[in-house]
N, C-alpha and C positions, 0 to 999 in steps of 0.2 A: 505492499499500499504505498509504503513511503515514496518508491518509485514513482508510482504512479501522482502521487501529491508532487513531484518534483517535476517530472512532466508537464501539468498543468500550467506552474509556474514558469516553467521555460517558454512555454505556449504562450501564455498572455502575454509576458515581456517580449517576446517577437513580436507578437501583431501590434501590440500596442504602440512598438516603435513605427513597425511598416506603416502605420493610420497616421500616427503624427506626421509623418514624412509626404504623406497625401496630401493634409488638411490644408484645403482653403482659407485664404483672407478674408476674416470678418465672417466664417460660418461661427456664427456663436451657437447653434444648435448643435451644430457638430462636437463643440469643445465641451460641451456641457456631458453628453454620451460618453466622450473618450475619459472625461473626468470621472464619471459616474463608473465606468468600466476598472478603472486605474484605482478606486475607492475599493470596489469590490476585492480587486487583488489584493490589494492591501490587508485589506483585514484579514484574508485569507489566510495570506502569508505569516502574517502577527501572529493568527492563532496557532499555526502547525509550528513557528519555533518557540512561541511560548509555552508549548503542550511539552516539546521537546525541554527546554530549561525547568520545566517544575516538575516533571513526573520520568523522562526517560536520562537524560542525563544524573541524576542522583541515583537510580536503579542500575545504572551502567557503573556507578562510581563504587557503589557497594560491593557489585558482582567481581569487582578487579582490574578493569577498564584501566588503561593507563594515562596519569592524573592531563600529563602533559598535552594527552590526543583530545581528552574533556576540556581541558583549559582554552584550546584552540579553537574547540566547537564555539565555545561560548563567546571566546571575542569575536570569531565571524558573525554570531547571532548580532551582538551589537555591531560592529560594522553596516552588516544589513539594515539595521534598524535606521542608523543613522542615515546612509543611501537612499533608503525608502522614505525616509522623511525629508531629505531634499528633494527628491521628485516629488511628493505632496504639495511642496510649494511652489514646484515649475508649473504643476500642471493647476494649482488652482490659480497661477497667473494668467494660463493658455484660456482658463474656464473662464475667467472674467473680461478679458479682451478677445478671446477669439482670434488673434491676430496670426499672421503667419512666422512672423518673428518669435514670439512667445510658444506657438508648434514647435519651434526649431529648438527651442533651448531646451521645453521640456523633453525633445527627442532624444537630444543628446544628456542631457540628464539620464530616462529612461535606460539610456546606453552606456551610462555609468553604473547603473545601479544592476544591469545585467552582467554586469562585467564581476559585479563586488556579489552577486548571487552563482551565478553559475560557477565562481570559482568555490563556494561555501559546500554547496550543492554534489559537485565533483568529488571534494575531497570526504565529504562524509558516505557517498556512496563505494568510493574508492578503499577508506581505510577505516570507519568506521562499521558500516554493514558487516563486512566480513568478520568483526569482532561479536555484533550481535546476533548471527544466525544461529551458532549455537544455544544460545540463552532463550529464543525463541518458547522453547517448550519447557520452559519454570513456568512454577506457580508465580514468581514474582514479575516474570516476563506478562503474563496474561492479569495480573492485578491490574500491572504498569497501563496493558491496554484497556480495559473496563475503566479505568482513570482519564483516559484520554477520549473516551468514547464518551462520556457526558456532557450533554448540550440539550438546548431546545430542540423540539421537531423543527422550527423554523431555521436555527442553524443548520442541523443534520440536512434538512432541506437545500438550503442553499449549497449548500458543499456539496450534495452529490449533483446538482444541475450544473454547478460551476465545472465540475471535475469531469462529465461527460460532454460538456462542448466544446467539441473538436478532438476529443479524445482519438486515439488512435487504434486501431484492429487489436495489436498485444494489449496495452491495456484496458481495452473494454472486456475484452477473451481473461482475462486479470481478475477483473471485478467481479465477470459473473460469475465466475469461479470461488470467490470468496464470500459474497454477499449474493441471495437469490434476487433476480433481476426485480420482480414483482415490490419488493421491497424498495429498492435504488429507484424504480419507477415510481412507485408512489411519493416516497418522500420530495424527489425532484418536480412532481407535478403539482402536487398538493400544496405543501408546507411551502417548498422552493420554488412555488409559481412564479413571485417576486423575479427571480432572476429572469425567468423568459421573456416578461415583461419587460424589465428595464437592463438588463445587463445583455442578452443574447443578441438583440437587434444590432448593436454595436458592429459585432464580427461581422453581418451580413449586408454593411454598406460598403 
């Protein structure tokens, strides 16, 4: 599931940068639409890495994983938060003006944030995940997963709707093998219907 979430993060950053590169000067409707899409990505990524900070990394520390690796993960999370905040400011300026100049500033900020985020995601996948894999059948990890899943139906619905919007065939196959399709369909279409109304059309333009 971690890889599927990472795939969604990379996907949204890439398509946001591409959309900003095509933005027309003075198109306030588009600037507001792209800003809403960034807010959604920001929220989902922040919830993901805060869950790791609160539950996953303490579990891994107790399991004896190298402290320098966990410290590096936490430091990278701080760098991500700073990059996301910088992009939040750039997107807010673009939302207000709709200008081509602010769209380009926002695009450049998204590109910088992509670099920071991808560096962390690559590091986590290459160095942390192999150490986590043997622990995934333990009672401690199962308890950690339960904590990560705690959320309101709306939060869960928005998450599943976002996750599946533009998902690769490989990611979709994994999701279906892990969670029954009727469950993800219900949550994304009912509690998560706001995503389909407010965010999904952004990527159809």
